[in-house]
VODOTI-335032 format. One record per residue (C-alpha): residue number from 1; x, z, y. Coordinates in steps of 0.5 Angstrom, whole numbers, plus 500, padded with zeros to 3 digits. Each point is the difference from the previous one (the first is absolute). Layout:
BEGIN
ATOM; n; c1; c3; c2
ATOM; NUM; X; Z; Y
...
END
This chain:
BEGIN
ATOM; n; c1; c3; c2
ATOM; 1; 263; 495; 374
ATOM; 2; 502; 503; 494
ATOM; 3; 495; 502; 495
ATOM; 4; 501; 505; 494
ATOM; 5; 495; 499; 493
ATOM; 6; 501; 506; 496
ATOM; 7; 495; 498; 494
ATOM; 8; 499; 494; 496
ATOM; 9; 497; 494; 503
ATOM; 10; 499; 493; 499
ATOM; 11; 506; 496; 502
ATOM; 12; 496; 495; 504
ATOM; 13; 500; 505; 506
ATOM; 14; 508; 500; 500
ATOM; 15; 500; 493; 502
ATOM; 16; 494; 500; 504
ATOM; 17; 503; 505; 505
ATOM; 18; 506; 497; 500
ATOM; 19; 497; 494; 502
ATOM; 20; 498; 504; 507
ATOM; 21; 507; 502; 501
ATOM; 22; 499; 507; 497
ATOM; 23; 505; 503; 495
ATOM; 24; 498; 503; 494
ATOM; 25; 503; 506; 496
ATOM; 26; 497; 500; 493
ATOM; 27; 501; 506; 497
ATOM; 28; 495; 502; 495
ATOM; 29; 504; 505; 497
ATOM; 30; 502; 504; 506
ATOM; 31; 499; 508; 500
ATOM; 32; 497; 504; 505
ATOM; 33; 506; 503; 502
ATOM; 34; 503; 493; 501
ATOM; 35; 494; 498; 504
ATOM; 36; 501; 506; 505
ATOM; 37; 507; 498; 501
ATOM; 38; 499; 493; 501
ATOM; 39; 493; 499; 503
ATOM; 40; 503; 501; 508
ATOM; 41; 503; 493; 499
ATOM; 42; 493; 496; 499
ATOM; 43; 495; 498; 504
ATOM; 44; 495; 499; 494
ATOM; 45; 498; 503; 493
ATOM; 46; 496; 497; 495
ATOM; 47; 498; 505; 495
ATOM; 48; 495; 502; 494
ATOM; 49; 500; 507; 497
ATOM; 50; 507; 502; 498
ATOM; 51; 500; 505; 505
ATOM; 52; 496; 504; 506
ATOM; 53; 501; 497; 506
ATOM; 54; 500; 506; 504
ATOM; 55; 502; 504; 506
ATOM; 56; 507; 502; 497
ATOM; 57; 502; 492; 498
ATOM; 58; 497; 498; 507
ATOM; 59; 504; 505; 503
ATOM; 60; 506; 496; 498
ATOM; 61; 497; 493; 503
ATOM; 62; 503; 498; 507
ATOM; 63; 498; 493; 500
ATOM; 64; 494; 499; 496
ATOM; 65; 495; 495; 502
ATOM; 66; 495; 500; 494
ATOM; 67; 499; 502; 493
ATOM; 68; 496; 495; 496
ATOM; 69; 497; 503; 493
ATOM; 70; 499; 495; 495
ATOM; 71; 493; 502; 498
ATOM; 72; 494; 502; 502
ATOM; 73; 501; 508; 501
ATOM; 74; 504; 503; 505
ATOM; 75; 499; 508; 498
ATOM; 76; 508; 500; 498
ATOM; 77; 501; 499; 507
ATOM; 78; 499; 505; 506
ATOM; 79; 496; 496; 505
ATOM; 80; 500; 505; 505
ATOM; 81; 508; 501; 501
ATOM; 82; 500; 492; 500
ATOM; 83; 495; 500; 505
ATOM; 84; 504; 505; 504
ATOM; 85; 506; 496; 499
ATOM; 86; 497; 493; 502
ATOM; 87; 501; 497; 493
ATOM; 88; 496; 495; 498
ATOM; 89; 496; 501; 493
ATOM; 90; 499; 494; 496
ATOM; 91; 496; 499; 493
ATOM; 92; 498; 495; 496
ATOM; 93; 493; 501; 497
ATOM; 94; 498; 493; 500
ATOM; 95; 506; 498; 495
ATOM; 96; 497; 504; 494
ATOM; 97; 493; 501; 502
ATOM; 98; 498; 494; 495
ATOM; 99; 504; 503; 494
ATOM; 100; 497; 507; 501
ATOM; 101; 493; 497; 500
ATOM; 102; 501; 496; 494
ATOM; 103; 503; 507; 497
ATOM; 104; 494; 504; 502
ATOM; 105; 495; 495; 497
ATOM; 106; 504; 500; 493
ATOM; 107; 500; 507; 500
ATOM; 108; 493; 501; 501
ATOM; 109; 498; 494; 495
ATOM; 110; 505; 503; 495
ATOM; 111; 497; 507; 501
ATOM; 112; 493; 497; 499
ATOM; 113; 501; 496; 494
ATOM; 114; 505; 505; 496
ATOM; 115; 505; 495; 500
ATOM; 116; 506; 505; 499
ATOM; 117; 496; 504; 495
ATOM; 118; 498; 494; 496
ATOM; 119; 506; 497; 500
ATOM; 120; 504; 506; 497
ATOM; 121; 494; 501; 495
ATOM; 122; 501; 493; 497
ATOM; 123; 507; 501; 499
ATOM; 124; 499; 506; 496
ATOM; 125; 495; 496; 496
ATOM; 126; 493; 503; 503
ATOM; 127; 495; 495; 502
ATOM; 128; 495; 504; 504
ATOM; 129; 495; 495; 504
ATOM; 130; 495; 506; 501
ATOM; 131; 505; 505; 503
ATOM; 132; 503; 495; 505
ATOM; 133; 494; 497; 502
ATOM; 134; 501; 498; 508
ATOM; 135; 497; 501; 506
ATOM; 136; 499; 494; 505
ATOM; 137; 502; 501; 507
ATOM; 138; 495; 495; 502
ATOM; 139; 494; 504; 504
ATOM; 140; 505; 506; 501
ATOM; 141; 500; 503; 507
ATOM; 142; 508; 501; 502
ATOM; 143; 501; 504; 506
ATOM; 144; 507; 498; 504
ATOM; 145; 503; 507; 503
ATOM; 146; 504; 496; 506
ATOM; 147; 499; 493; 502
ATOM; 148; 507; 497; 502
ATOM; 149; 504; 495; 497
ATOM; 150; 500; 503; 492
ATOM; 151; 492; 501; 501
ATOM; 152; 499; 494; 502
ATOM; 153; 504; 496; 495
ATOM; 154; 496; 504; 495
ATOM; 155; 493; 499; 503
ATOM; 156; 502; 492; 500
ATOM; 157; 501; 500; 492
ATOM; 158; 494; 505; 499
ATOM; 159; 495; 495; 503
ATOM; 160; 501; 495; 495
ATOM; 161; 497; 505; 495
ATOM; 162; 494; 501; 503
ATOM; 163; 501; 508; 502
ATOM; 164; 497; 503; 506
ATOM; 165; 506; 502; 504
ATOM; 166; 500; 506; 505
ATOM; 167; 505; 502; 505
ATOM; 168; 502; 506; 504
ATOM; 169; 505; 500; 505
ATOM; 170; 501; 506; 505
ATOM; 171; 505; 496; 504
ATOM; 172; 496; 494; 501
ATOM; 173; 494; 496; 501
ATOM; 174; 496; 494; 500
ATOM; 175; 504; 497; 494
ATOM; 176; 493; 498; 496
ATOM; 177; 500; 493; 497
ATOM; 178; 496; 496; 495
ATOM; 179; 502; 504; 494
ATOM; 180; 502; 507; 503
ATOM; 181; 495; 505; 503
ATOM; 182; 503; 505; 505
ATOM; 183; 497; 506; 499
ATOM; 184; 500; 508; 502
ATOM; 185; 503; 505; 496
ATOM; 186; 493; 503; 498
ATOM; 187; 498; 493; 497
ATOM; 188; 507; 499; 497
ATOM; 189; 499; 506; 496
ATOM; 190; 493; 499; 498
ATOM; 191; 501; 493; 498
ATOM; 192; 507; 499; 497
ATOM; 193; 500; 500; 492
ATOM; 194; 508; 498; 501
ATOM; 195; 504; 503; 505
ATOM; 196; 507; 496; 502
ATOM; 197; 505; 503; 504
ATOM; 198; 503; 496; 505
ATOM; 199; 502; 505; 506
ATOM; 200; 507; 501; 502
ATOM; 201; 504; 507; 498
ATOM; 202; 501; 504; 507
ATOM; 203; 499; 508; 502
ATOM; 204; 492; 498; 500
ATOM; 205; 499; 497; 494
ATOM; 206; 504; 504; 495
ATOM; 207; 496; 503; 495
ATOM; 208; 494; 498; 503
ATOM; 209; 497; 497; 494
ATOM; 210; 499; 507; 497
ATOM; 211; 494; 503; 495
ATOM; 212; 496; 502; 506
ATOM; 213; 500; 493; 503
ATOM; 214; 499; 496; 493
ATOM; 215; 494; 505; 498
ATOM; 216; 496; 498; 506
ATOM; 217; 499; 493; 497
ATOM; 218; 494; 499; 497
ATOM; 219; 501; 494; 495
ATOM; 220; 508; 500; 499
ATOM; 221; 502; 498; 493
ATOM; 222; 507; 497; 502
ATOM; 223; 506; 501; 504
ATOM; 224; 506; 495; 502
ATOM; 225; 506; 502; 504
ATOM; 226; 505; 495; 501
ATOM; 227; 502; 503; 507
ATOM; 228; 504; 506; 500
ATOM; 229; 500; 506; 495
ATOM; 230; 500; 505; 505
ATOM; 231; 493; 499; 503
ATOM; 232; 496; 501; 493
ATOM; 233; 501; 507; 497
ATOM; 234; 501; 499; 493
ATOM; 235; 498; 507; 497
ATOM; 236; 493; 499; 503
ATOM; 237; 500; 493; 497
ATOM; 238; 501; 504; 493
ATOM; 239; 495; 505; 502
ATOM; 240; 495; 494; 501
ATOM; 241; 502; 497; 494
ATOM; 242; 499; 506; 496
ATOM; 243; 493; 501; 503
ATOM; 244; 498; 493; 498
ATOM; 245; 498; 499; 508
ATOM; 246; 504; 494; 500
ATOM; 247; 501; 495; 494
ATOM; 248; 507; 498; 501
ATOM; 249; 506; 498; 505
ATOM; 250; 505; 495; 501
ATOM; 251; 507; 502; 503
ATOM; 252; 506; 496; 503
ATOM; 253; 502; 506; 504
ATOM; 254; 501; 507; 498
ATOM; 255; 501; 507; 505
ATOM; 256; 507; 500; 497
ATOM; 257; 503; 494; 497
ATOM; 258; 506; 503; 497
ATOM; 259; 497; 501; 494
ATOM; 260; 506; 502; 496
ATOM; 261; 501; 506; 504
ATOM; 262; 493; 503; 501
ATOM; 263; 500; 507; 498
ATOM; 264; 495; 506; 501
ATOM; 265; 493; 498; 502
ATOM; 266; 502; 493; 502
ATOM; 267; 502; 499; 492
ATOM; 268; 494; 503; 498
ATOM; 269; 495; 496; 504
ATOM; 270; 504; 493; 498
ATOM; 271; 500; 502; 493
ATOM; 272; 492; 502; 500
ATOM; 273; 499; 493; 504
ATOM; 274; 504; 496; 495
ATOM; 275; 495; 502; 494
ATOM; 276; 494; 497; 503
ATOM; 277; 499; 493; 497
ATOM; 278; 496; 498; 506
ATOM; 279; 506; 501; 504
ATOM; 280; 504; 494; 502
ATOM; 281; 507; 501; 503
ATOM; 282; 505; 495; 502
ATOM; 283; 507; 502; 504
ATOM; 284; 499; 498; 507
ATOM; 285; 500; 493; 499
ATOM; 286; 494; 497; 503
ATOM; 287; 502; 496; 505
ATOM; 288; 507; 499; 497
ATOM; 289; 500; 493; 497
ATOM; 290; 506; 494; 500
ATOM; 291; 496; 497; 505
ATOM; 292; 499; 506; 505
ATOM; 293; 507; 501; 499
ATOM; 294; 502; 494; 504
ATOM; 295; 493; 500; 504
ATOM; 296; 502; 507; 503
ATOM; 297; 507; 497; 502
ATOM; 298; 497; 494; 504
ATOM; 299; 495; 505; 503
ATOM; 300; 505; 504; 503
ATOM; 301; 505; 494; 502
ATOM; 302; 494; 498; 504
ATOM; 303; 499; 506; 504
ATOM; 304; 507; 502; 501
ATOM; 305; 501; 493; 503
ATOM; 306; 494; 501; 504
ATOM; 307; 502; 507; 503
ATOM; 308; 507; 498; 501
ATOM; 309; 498; 494; 504
ATOM; 310; 494; 504; 504
ATOM; 311; 505; 506; 501
ATOM; 312; 506; 495; 501
ATOM; 313; 505; 505; 496
ATOM; 314; 505; 495; 498
END
């Protein structure tokens, strides 16, 4: 069996796959055209986000048995076409859930305690204690929109802060536990003070967190998005901030993350969003730690190993 790796991966996955008689071509600098011209010779492919794995690319894959996504999200892969071609899809949310959960905690604590703002002021000789008075996370009601690997990992960290943790997930039920309350959408909107988004990006979820949706919350003060930028409509977030209907937001993802290429309305919205001191922005790094880089490879190796054994590919 031959596997093509088209993005940067931890080196351990190469030796691990070699140990089960899988030949690996590690080509993190390969172009899309080169992938298309050579993919027919591989039974497996490991990807991150270099290029869409769409019907055009898959049309050149005669022998593909699986595609492994090094991360949690699979929105850059055409799942319907993969199903049609009976190509297995693997991903590794177990590998970066801890990093994402810690980053999410860091963002909300940073936002609540004005850490970035205060740091910049002190460096300029401004010693403003009252203007940087913090807000305690303890006692707040946090609503998790989606309760997969990421939401659950975040909830575990939150549980030590004395928060009330609510979760709504329209794709599953029966997941409530000692520290998470599974609630209806109505209760979710009525009680959440902090909304943390943990849903995947797909045709159903694109733009789902918009003005109309957010305006239905009764107590909402803050929004945290470490999932996918396209699920949250930024112009609506800006409108809510301007109207003072919410107090702040922490965003690790944006609708369009190619910020140097923004223009028109997208650029205007981003510029407006950037002016709010109560908005914290990071460049899609929740889940991206030195440890998760290796964990993702380990998780994918185990899943590939199990799949190959189960399907008798080799």
